[in-house]
C-alpha positions, 0 to 999 in steps of 0.5 A: 524458532526465532520470529521474524515479522514485517511492517508492510507500510511505514514512513522514514521521518526526517529525524530517522537516522540520530536513533536508528540502532535503537529502534532496531533493537527495540523492534527486534526484541518484538519480533519486528525484524523487516520494513516496508517503507512508502516514497514521497518526494525526491528529498524523501527518496534520498532519505530512504537511500541513505538509511538502507545500508544502516538497516542492513537488509531489513527495509525495502524502500520505494520512490514514487511521487505522492499525490498530495506532493504533486498538488502542493507543487505543480510546478515542479511536477515534471522534472520530478517524474523524470528524476524518478525514472533515473532513480528508480532502478534503486529503489524495490518498489514504485510509490507511493503514487496515486490520486487523492481529490480530497486532498484537492477539495481540502486545499480549495478549503485552505488555500482559497480558489485553486484550479482544481480541475487542472490539478485532479488532471495533472495527478492523474497523467502523473499516476499514468506515467509511475505505473507506465514507470513500474510496468517498465522497470517491472517494479511493484507500485504502492498507490494511495487513493482517496476520493478517486478509485473509479478514476484510479482503477480506469488508470490502472485497467489501462495500463494492464502492469503487473505490479503492486497496488497500495490504495488509501481508500478514504470517504468513499460513496458506497452507492458508487459502482466501480467496474471490474476489468471484464477481460480478467473477470468474466466469472466472479467467484461465488466462494473464498475457494473460488476466489482464491483460484480466480485471483491466480488465474486472473495475472499472466505471471501467476502473482501478486499484482496489489496491496490495498494499503490501509484497507478499510474494513468493509466486506464489500470492497475486500471483496472486489479488492481480492477479486482483482488479485490484490493483497489487503493489509489493514492498519491501525483504523481497524482497531476502532471496530469491535469484533463483531464489526470486523468478523463480518467485514473480513468474512471474504479475506483470504488469510494468505493474501492479508497483510498488517502495518502500522502506517507510522509517520511521526516526527522520528523513529523514537516516536515508533511503537511496534506493539501498534502492529501487534495490536492491529494483528490481535484485531485481525486474527480475533475477527479471522478465528487466527492468532496473532502469530498467525497473522504476522506470519501470513503478512511476512509470507506475502510480503517475502513472496511479493519481493521474490516474485513468487505465486502466493497460494 
């Protein structure tokens, strides 16, 4: 049987078209046939539109205003959100969108005095607007969240949108307790089996509510995300963990709701290494007692269900 695997998150490089045929042939030889692209800014959306036809049905695209771009271009953001509303029907998903307060602090260190509070408020405002657009157009939303999880969850809970949530959770403070929407989770599950049941019951449509992109391999966070109905997606960062560390961290993972990704963002498609995805799948599988192929199969099935709007068992 022919293999057909997905990269759950990668980025279209600016030099993407020049070696596309070679890229696809190289990936297909490994069994990697489908790709989910994260969006960044209006120029990136146009690149995705240009390339999507060349991918011959093997690319799912997403348009969104990345929080980095918003922080770098505050004066252009309001006009860009209007353009996003016009272009979103041409996309399979909305994203990346979200909050990155770490990036704002980094800007302050590199550029000198900036109005950090204003940039954080602007990111939050445009994040909420993008969630509303995702709800309006019934698009999955790809979320990027760094050092801003609590306000991000507040925006998500208030929007109550049935969308895909993709989170970059970096530099978190493990002492902070993030709230769970009480109307959706009155009785927290005590086991993985109860967790899967509660996840399905928490959604009005009985389908996937989200993806945690590049999810940290930490048990307590995996538990919190899965009890919210989120898929968890693991990238190359888990390769830094030992098998025992991963086994402890992934103890609560429901394999049917787990994705794998490369999170590729190189200069050109020639820099893309499909074996990265297989290394991630092998590491996750080793921790869970699954084969590399089983992990890749679960990931592909979950993404196909997401885009066809079918429930994941």
